[in-house]
N, C-alpha and C positions, 0 to 999 in steps of 0.2 A: 406310134405304134407298139401293141406287145407282143410278150414274146413270143416268139418260134418256138415252139413246144417239136416241127419237125428236125431242127436241129442237135437237139438235145436226145432223140431220143432212143439212135444207136450208142451213143454212148453211156446211157442209159444201161441200156441191154447187157453193154460189157461189164460193168463193173456187177450187173449180177452175175453174169460169165462166168469172172473171176472170185466172187465171194464163193462162189457152188462147188468149183475148183481146187479152193483153199478149207474146205471141206473136212477133210482126210488130213490134211495137214494140222486143220487145229484138233481134230480127236484126239491125234499121236501125242499133242504134247499136253493136252488137259489127262489121260491116262500117265504121261510121265508125269506129273506135276500131283497125282494123287497117288500114285507109289510111294513119290518121295515126300510128303507130310503124314500118309499114313505108318513109315517106320520108322518116326525118329520117337529116338527113347526121352527116357528124363534126362540122362546128361549130355544127346547132343543134340535137345534143345535148349538146354544152359549154353551149349558153347556156342549154339547158332544168334540167338541171342547176342554172346559178347563180340563176337563179328560183326553184328550190324552195325553195331555202336563203333567198334574198330575202325570199317569203308561206310562211316556216316562222311559226309561230301567227296568225299572222291571212285562212287558210283556215278554214271549219267546218270541214274533213275534213280530215284527218292524209294527208298525204303518200307515201310511199318515196325512201329519194336512191337516187338513178341512178349504175351502171359505164363499163354498156354499152346498146348498144342493146335493147329492152325484147325487139324481136323475134328475138335472136338464142335461138343452142340452140344446148348440148353435147352429144353423146354420151356413150353410156353406156362407163365403162371396163370395164378388164379385172379378171376376180374374183379377187382372192388365191386360194392353193393353201391357204393354213393360215388364215385370223383367228376372232376373236370376237368375238363379240357380249352387251353385258351392258344388260338392263333394270329398270326400275324404275318398280311402279302404285301408287298410293295409293285407300283407301276410306277412310271414317271412320264412327262413330258420334256424331254431337254429344252435346252435353249439353242437356240436357231437365229447364229448370226445373221442373218439376210433383213432378220424383224427390227423396228425399231425399238422396241424394247427390250433385254436380254435380260433374260426370266426363265428360269424352269419350276415345275409341279413338280412334285410328289402325293401321289394316292397312295394316303396306305387302308388295307383292308383289315375290318379286326371281328375276331369272333370269341364267343362265348359259346359252348355248353354244356353241361350241365344232367349229370344221365342215372337213372335212381329215383330217391324221396323229392320231389317237389322238382322237376327234369324241366328246365326253359333252353330256351336259349338266346343270343343277343348276337345278332349281325351289325352292323354298320362302316360304315371309310370317314378317314380324317385325310384335306387335303392340307398340302402347306406347300405356300408360293413363296417364292422370293425373285424381288431382282433388286436386291442390295451391294452393293459393291465386295462389302465382305461375305459376302455365300458365291454371289457370281463368281469375285475371283480371289483366291485364296493368296492373300501374299508371307512369300515365305522369306527366309533371309537374304539380309544385303547381296550373299551368294550366289545366291536362287533363283530362277524365274518364276515370274508368277503362273500360275495354275485355272485355268478355266474350269469350274464344275461342272462341266459336262462329259458326256464320254462315261470310261471307266468309272472315275473320280462319282461322279451323279449316281453310277452302280454304289461303291462301294456308303457312296452318303447314304444312299439309300436304304440298305441293309443297317447302318448304326439307328437310324431310325426307328427303321424295322424293330429291331432289340429294342429300343429305349422306349420305344412302345411296350411293347413285352413286358418289363420291366413293371412301366406304370399300371397295367392292367392288371397284373398277380398281386401286384401290391394293393388294390383297391379290393379287391379281391373279398368275399365277405364266407363267411363261415369254417369248417377244420376240415371238411373232407379230401382225400388228396389229388393233385393238379398237376396235369403233364401241361409247359407252355411248349407249343410247337415254332418251330422258323421252318422254311420254305427251300431248299439246296443247303451251303454247306456254313462252315461258324468262320471260316477261313477267311476273311479280306486278303484273296490271291493277289488282287491288283495292288496290294502298297507296298510287295516287291520292289515293284518301278515308280515309286512313289520318292520324294527329296524326304528326308527326316523330319522336316515343320508339318509334310502336311500325315505322313506317320501319324508323328503328335500328337496332331486336330482329332483324328477321324481312330486312333486307338486312347489315351489318355484320359482324351476330351470328352469321346463319345462310345466305346464299345465295352471299356473294359470296366469305367463306372455299370453301366446296366451291367454288365455282368456282376460285380461286387454285389451290388442290388438284391438281383435278383438270388443269389446266396445266403445274401441276408435274410432275403423269405424263406427259404430253405430251411435254414435253423429255426426258423418259430413253427413251419410247417410240410409234413410230405411233399415235396415243390418238384416235382425233374423238369428241367429243359432241353431241348434235344431238336436239331437241324434234322431232316428229313432229306433223303438225294433221291428220285426215282432213276430208273435205270443209270447206275453209276458207271460212267467207263473208267474207273479207279483200280490202278498197277500196284498199289502199295504191298500189299500182301505178298499176289508174285512177284514182285520183288524182292523179298525178302528171299522168297525158293529161292530166287534164281542165285540169292550171295549165297545159298548153301552149297551148289553147285561150283561156285568158284574152287579152283584147286590150290588158289596162296591163301592163304591165314591172312589177309589184310585185301580184300578186290580192293582195286586201282586200278579202274578203265585205265586212266592217262598212261600210267606207266607199262601195263601188261599188257592191254586189248589192244592199244593205238600204231602200235609197232608192226604187228603180223597178219600175214595175212591168213592164217589160220581162224575155221571157226571155233567161238567160243565155246565150253562148255553151255554159260547160264543161255543161252539158246534155243536151251532144249522144249526152255517153257518159257522162252519171250514171245511176243503178242499176245498172251492170254491177258482176259479179265477177272479181277476177284470175282465178277458175278458166278463167269461160267464157270470158276473150279468150286462154290460153297454148294451151286446148281445140283454139283454132285456127291454133297454132306448132310446136305437142310432140308428138310420134309417141314411141309408150311404147317408156320409155328414158330417154327425152332430159330435159334440166331446164331450165330458166332462167339466164339470168345474174345474180350475187346480186344484191342488194338491201338497204338498210340500213333497219331500223325505227324508224318517224317516231314512237314514242312516247318522248313527253318525261318517264317514269318513267323509259326506259333514259337516254337523253340526260341526265338531272339526276343519273340517282345507281349507275349500273352502272358508269362509271368506265372499265377497261380492259378490260371484260365486255361492250362493245356490243354489239349483235343486228344479223346480220344473216340474213338471206331467203334461199330460194331455191323458186322452184316443181319439183313434180316429175311427171311421164305418170309410173305406175305399172302401168297398164294398165288397171287400174279402176275408177282416178277420179286427180284431179290434185291433190296432193297438196302440202303447204306446211309445208316445212322450214326450223326456223330451228339457228341454228351463234350464238360467240359468234367475236365479230370478230379472234380470232390464230386460226381453226381458216382464217376467210376470207383470210388472210390467207400460207395456204400452200395450195399448190396439189395437193399430193399429200396434202393432209387430206380439201380439195373432193371432190377423183376420189375420195377413199376411201364416205368419206361419202356422196358421190353410189350410191356403184355396191353398196355394205352396207346401203342404206336400199332398191334394188329389188330387189334379190336376199332381203331378210326378205320385199319384199309377194309378190315370187315365191312362196315359197314360203307367205305367208299370208293366198294368197285374194284380195291388196289389198288387204292390212292389215300392217305385222311386223310376223312370227307371237313374236318375242319378246317386245314388248309384248302382245299377244293372252295368252300365257301369265302373265305377268305381272301382265296382270287378272283372268286367271283365279285366282290366290293371292291379290291382294286385293280381289276383289270382297265386303262383306260384304250378306247377305240380307236380310229381315225376318224371318225364322227365329231368323236369328241375331243378331241384336239385339234379338226376344223372348227367346233365352233369357238374352243379354246382359243384361238386364237383371235377369231372374227370380234369376242368378244372384249380383248385387247386394244383392236385396232380400234374397235368402236370408241369408247373409255379414252382412247386418245383423242378424237375425236371430239368428246364432251367436252374436254379440256383444253383445246385449240390447241394441242399439241401437235408436231411434227411429227406422221406414222408413216412416211413412205416406206417400204422394206425396199429391197434392193435392184437393183436393175432383173441381175439374174434372176432372184426370184419373181418378178411378174412374167417375164420371160420365156420360164418355166412354163405361166399360163395360157399361152397362148400358141395357137397354131400357124405357123409361120407358112407351113407347104400344104 
């Protein structure tokens, strides 16, 4: 039986009504946030930076590190005459424990677009199948349980594979023109915070960080920038920094000052806002914000010299979040290159980077692809006279009983 939409039609309308009734409150909070950010002078900004660092780990929400006034904007730089854009995106088929073979597939779409003289495009994909025990099950230390390479772990593995492929593409790209290497989503492997030390060791020290090292080395030989693009971001890192500025205590400590009182906290005056809502008030199309420092504890604890900076960019269709390694952020020419090429990609791609859109099309795995994949697996078992019986649950779900 399919979903009975009549059962959810009324709750959906209730959600919409609640959003409509909350519009005025959102506007008031947004005006308050704008007033605070525009009023910060140089000394107040320095004091806020210190307060954010002193309060880190003591507030309930992560706050971005600041370099410049939040409301400062940077105009669009000039577009190079010749440049290339590399992009990688991934999709996967997870392990199905009801199948006879425990395996997974990662499909990576890769795109090379060269603009200017001798323009060309290269679109392709690479599929990686793994059914080896060492890949399907991650062996931890004796005091840790084994981890199946599925769900969150497979998402992490796919992200690492994407960065490794991007590093390989950058190393093999001929020519001397400027290059932007693009990933979809975040540079931060958020899921690692819930993993064991040996899993973090596997995916960071033996995966992501060496790939970033390679890209950094290439950037030392030619003008190359690495960035990840987040469409419609729901981050509140910068708004949270403003919340800390409203706290009346010298060091913001939620557990000490706020959980023992029923009074309304001052920081709630801007709570609930998204960063993109705030910067929609400051940025014209093509403009970006200053750089901010990611407050992620995963990045601070494990990324070493690849700490993550980010900025927001008005691409015309939306306010997007762009993340870069700190060594990109420390070079003005690479920041400007990232700024103008990301915007140019969005302009060519109807509000979203065209290279990432094409990489997605190369990578996507449809439901029909999944069905055909498992049929191919089952046929291989038959061809080699191997037991290929799926679980009783799997067979039952394919049969109508009533």
